[in-house]
C-alpha positions in Angstrom: 107.3 104.9 111.3 105.7 102.0 109.4 102.6 101.2 107.5 99.0 100.9 108.9 96.6 98.9 106.9 92.9 99.6 107.5 90.5 97.1 106.0 86.8 97.9 105.2 87.0 101.5 106.3 83.6 102.1 104.8 82.1 100.1 107.7 83.6 102.3 110.4 81.2 103.9 112.9 81.1 107.7 113.1 83.0 107.7 116.4 85.8 105.6 114.9 85.9 107.8 111.8 86.4 110.8 114.1 89.2 109.1 116.0 91.0 108.1 112.9 90.7 111.6 111.5 92.4 113.0 114.6 95.3 110.5 114.1 95.7 111.5 110.5 95.5 115.2 111.2 97.5 115.5 114.4 99.6 112.4 114.3 98.7 111.6 117.8 96.5 109.0 119.6 95.7 107.8 123.1 95.8 104.2 124.2 92.8 102.6 125.8 93.2 103.3 129.5 96.0 105.7 128.9 96.3 109.3 130.1 98.8 110.8 127.6 98.9 111.3 123.9 101.3 109.3 121.8 102.8 110.5 118.6 102.4 108.3 115.5 104.1 108.8 112.1 102.7 106.1 109.8 101.7 105.6 106.2 98.1 104.6 106.0 96.7 102.2 103.4 92.9 101.8 103.5 90.7 99.3 101.7 87.0 99.0 101.1 84.4 97.3 98.9 82.0 100.3 99.2 81.8 103.4 97.1 83.1 105.9 99.6 82.0 108.9 97.5 78.4 107.6 97.7 78.7 107.1 101.5 79.9 110.7 101.8 76.9 111.9 99.7 74.6 109.9 102.0 76.2 111.3 105.1 77.5 107.9 106.3 81.2 108.7 105.8 83.0 111.9 106.8 84.0 114.1 103.9 87.1 115.3 105.6 88.3 111.8 106.3 87.5 110.7 102.8 89.8 113.4 101.4 92.5 112.5 103.9 92.4 108.8 102.7 91.9 109.3 99.0 95.3 111.0 98.2 96.1 108.1 95.9 93.3 105.7 94.8 93.9 102.3 93.3 90.9 100.5 92.0 91.4 96.7 92.1 89.4 95.1 89.2 87.0 92.3 90.2 88.2 88.7 89.9 86.2 88.1 86.8 88.3 90.6 85.0 91.6 89.1 86.1 91.5 85.7 84.4 95.3 85.4 84.4 95.3 85.7 88.2 92.9 82.8 88.8 95.6 80.0 88.4 98.0 81.8 90.8 95.3 82.4 93.4 93.8 78.9 93.1 97.1 77.3 93.5 98.0 79.6 96.4 94.8 78.5 98.2 95.5 74.8 97.4 98.9 75.0 99.0 97.5 76.9 102.0 94.6 74.6 102.8 95.7 71.1 101.5 97.4 70.2 104.8 94.2 71.0 106.7 92.3 68.5 104.6 95.1 66.0 104.5 95.6 66.5 100.8 98.8 67.0 98.7 97.2 69.0 95.8 99.1 72.0 94.6 98.1 72.5 91.0 95.0 72.9 88.8 94.3 70.9 85.7 93.7 72.9 82.5 90.1 71.7 82.4 89.4 72.8 86.0 91.1 76.1 85.3 88.8 76.6 82.3 85.8 76.0 84.5 87.1 78.6 87.0 87.7 81.1 84.2 84.2 80.7 82.8 82.6 81.7 86.1 81.8 85.4 86.9 82.9 85.3 90.6 80.4 87.7 92.2 82.1 87.0 95.6 85.6 87.7 94.2 88.6 86.2 95.9 86.8 85.2 99.0 84.4 83.1 96.9 87.3 81.5 95.1 88.9 80.6 98.5 85.6 79.0 99.5 85.4 77.0 96.3 88.9 75.7 96.8 88.1 74.6 100.3 84.9 72.8 99.0 87.0 71.1 96.3 89.5 69.8 98.8 86.7 67.9 100.7 86.4 65.4 97.9 89.6 65.8 95.9 92.1 63.0 95.5 95.5 62.7 93.9 97.9 65.7 93.3 96.0 67.7 90.8 92.7 69.6 91.1 90.3 68.1 88.5 87.0 69.6 87.3 85.0 66.8 88.9 86.2 68.0 92.3 84.8 71.5 91.8 81.4 72.3 93.3 78.7 73.6 91.1 79.8 77.2 90.5 77.0 79.6 91.2 74.9 76.9 92.8 74.4 75.8 96.4 77.6 75.2 98.3 77.8 71.7 99.8 79.1 72.7 103.2 76.7 75.6 103.4 73.5 73.8 102.6 70.8 75.3 104.8 69.7 72.8 107.5 66.8 75.1 108.4 65.3 75.4 104.9 66.0 71.7 104.1 65.4 68.6 106.1 68.1 68.3 108.8 68.5 64.5 108.3 69.2 65.1 104.6 71.8 67.7 105.5 73.5 65.4 107.9 73.5 62.5 105.4 75.0 64.9 102.8 77.8 65.9 105.0 78.5 62.3 106.2 78.7 61.2 102.5 81.1 64.0 101.8 83.4 62.6 104.5 82.8 65.5 107.0 84.8 65.3 110.2 83.3 68.6 111.5 79.6 68.0 111.3 78.8 69.9 114.5 80.6 73.1 113.6 79.3 72.9 110.0 75.7 72.6 111.1 76.1 75.5 113.6 77.8 77.6 110.8 74.9 76.9 108.4 72.3 77.9 110.9 74.2 81.1 111.7 74.7 81.9 108.0 70.9 81.4 107.4 70.2 83.8 110.3 72.6 86.5 109.1 71.3 86.2 105.5 67.7 86.6 106.6 68.5 89.7 108.6 70.7 91.3 105.9 68.0 90.6 103.4 65.5 92.5 105.6 67.8 95.4 106.1 68.9 95.4 102.4 72.5 94.9 103.4 72.6 97.6 106.0 75.0 96.2 108.6 74.3 98.9 111.1 70.6 98.0 111.2 71.4 94.3 111.0 73.7 94.4 114.0 71.0 96.3 116.0 68.4 93.6 115.2 70.8 90.8 116.1 72.0 92.5 119.3 75.7 92.3 118.4 78.3 94.9 117.6 78.9 95.8 113.9 82.5 94.6 114.3 81.2 91.2 115.4 78.7 91.1 112.5 81.4 92.0 110.0 83.8 89.3 111.3 81.0 86.7 111.1 80.1 87.8 107.6 83.7 87.3 106.5 84.1 84.0 108.3 80.9 82.6 106.7 81.7 83.9 103.2 78.5 85.9 102.9 78.3 88.3 99.9 76.5 91.3 101.4 76.3 93.0 98.0 73.6 90.6 96.9 71.2 92.1 99.4 71.8 95.7 98.5 
């Protein structure tokens, strides 16, 4: 028994789709390196930011698996349509990340909240999470004020591109912001630039992008998440 949560099922390879379908149909699976079938009785919850029906029509997602998964469908509205959730989510991320930045901020001022609500959030919750992290870099006191927020919709300070811009300027910018992770930030920026260029060339197709980069699609997907890259902007 139990619940199995599958994230981003729209990015599954055809082979993985076939294996998952067998589990859902027969209730059995085989461990890696195993020799016998194991019975599994689980409730499956799947999530995706893709339109699975379109993927089915394009032949990229199995129709039989689609019908197996879509018994009950819940469409989660984008963050821009959930203004009442912004305060709760922002304060959740503040409590979660404040210790990492040696801060004690746990609430958002009304003015800062208004700035957050006036933004369209094309990157949804992950973009909000990134914005809160950026804010904590320069925040002081116990309340998040609007002057601590980055320019919403503009370039992100910790993700400024050291390849397109002068590297010395990038380093000076990060030092001025009080960075204590300059090495990892620079590497992350270079990696982000590379992935964005390849995704732009492939129009957001992660299968083609992973082939060009010479990495697995799982690795690419994990790096996209880690670097807060919005793939939809390239489609």
